[in-house]
C-alpha positions as CSV (number, residue, x, y, z in Angstrom):
1,M,92.9,69.2,49.4
2,K,90.6,66.0,49.8
3,S,87.7,67.6,47.9
4,K,90.0,68.5,44.8
5,T,91.3,64.8,44.6
6,N,87.8,63.4,45.2
7,S,86.6,65.6,42.3
8,K,89.4,64.4,40.2
9,L,88.4,61.0,41.0
10,C,84.7,61.6,40.2
11,S,85.7,63.2,36.9
12,I,87.5,60.1,35.8
13,I,85.0,57.6,37.1
14,S,82.0,59.6,35.3
15,N,83.9,59.3,32.0
16,T,83.6,55.5,31.9
17,S,80.4,53.8,30.9
18,N,78.0,52.4,33.3
19,T,78.2,48.9,31.9
20,T,81.9,48.8,31.8
21,K,81.7,49.8,35.4
22,I,79.4,47.2,36.2
23,K,81.3,44.5,34.8
24,R,84.5,45.5,35.9
25,S,83.2,46.2,39.6
26,G,81.3,42.8,39.6
27,K,84.7,40.9,38.7
28,L,86.7,43.0,41.0
29,K,84.4,42.4,43.9
30,T,84.5,38.4,43.5
31,F,88.2,38.7,42.5
32,N,89.1,41.2,45.5
33,R,87.1,38.9,48.0
34,K,88.9,36.0,46.9
35,I,92.1,37.9,47.5
36,V,91.1,39.3,50.8
37,L,90.2,35.6,52.0
38,N,93.3,34.3,50.9
39,L,95.4,37.0,52.2
40,S,93.7,36.8,55.7
41,H,94.3,32.9,55.7
42,K,97.9,33.7,54.9
43,I,98.0,36.4,57.7
44,D,96.5,34.2,59.9
45,Y,99.0,31.5,59.3
46,L,101.8,34.0,59.5
47,L,100.8,35.3,62.8
48,S,100.2,31.9,64.5
49,W,103.6,30.8,63.1
50,A,105.3,33.8,64.4
51,I,103.6,33.5,67.7
52,T,104.7,29.8,67.9
53,H,108.3,30.5,67.0
54,S,108.6,33.5,69.3
55,N,107.3,31.2,71.9
56,R,109.9,28.7,71.1
57,L,112.7,31.5,70.9
58,V,111.6,32.6,74.5
59,M,112.3,29.0,75.7
60,L,115.4,28.4,74.0
61,E,116.7,31.6,75.4
62,Y,115.6,30.5,78.7
63,E,117.4,27.2,78.2
64,L,120.4,28.8,76.8
65,G,120.5,31.0,79.9
66,Q,120.4,28.1,82.2
67,I,123.1,26.5,80.0
68,E,125.4,29.4,80.5
69,H,124.8,29.6,84.2
70,D,125.6,26.0,84.5
71,L,128.8,26.2,82.5
72,R,130.0,29.4,84.5
73,H,129.3,27.3,87.8
74,Q,131.4,24.4,86.2
75,L,134.2,26.7,85.0
76,N,134.3,28.2,88.5
77,Q,134.4,24.8,90.1
78,Y,136.9,23.6,87.8
79,Q,139.1,26.7,88.7
80,R,139.0,26.1,92.2
81,D,139.7,22.4,92.0
82,K,142.8,23.5,89.7
83,N,143.8,26.0,92.2
84,R,143.4,23.4,95.2
85,I,145.3,20.8,93.3
86,E,148.2,23.2,92.3
87,K,148.4,24.3,96.0
88,N,148.5,20.6,97.1
89,L,151.3,20.0,94.6
90,K,153.3,22.7,95.9
91,H,152.9,21.5,99.3
92,I,153.9,18.0,98.4
93,R,156.9,19.4,96.5
94,L,158.0,21.2,99.6
95,Q,157.8,18.0,101.7
96,Q,159.8,16.4,99.4
97,Q,162.4,18.7,99.3
98,T,162.7,18.7,103.0
99,T,162.8,15.1,103.1
100,T,165.6,15.1,100.7
101,S,167.4,17.7,102.5
102,S,166.9,15.8,105.8
103,N,168.0,12.7,104.3
104,R,171.1,14.2,102.7
105,I,171.7,15.7,106.4
106,Q,171.5,12.5,107.9
107,E,173.8,10.9,105.4
108,L,176.4,13.3,106.3
């Protein structure tokens, strides 16, 4: 299969004149080298940008994990404090009820 496509390419290339090939190839070589250098600089920049930003993303993910952990801890602490306060309030209400009951009994 490759030999057939190569022969087709060779026949197409052989049909062009030698002078136009030299002119075109000379321009194309310079043009292609400029494009390749430009693209390689852009690729280098994009790779360094991607690496930098992926490192930043990893750091941000870690920080978010720490924040989530701290918030969960604070929420648990808040719920414990809330339950303790509610329990104390119930206890205080019971004491108030018993004191009012005992005061009524004493009045009678």
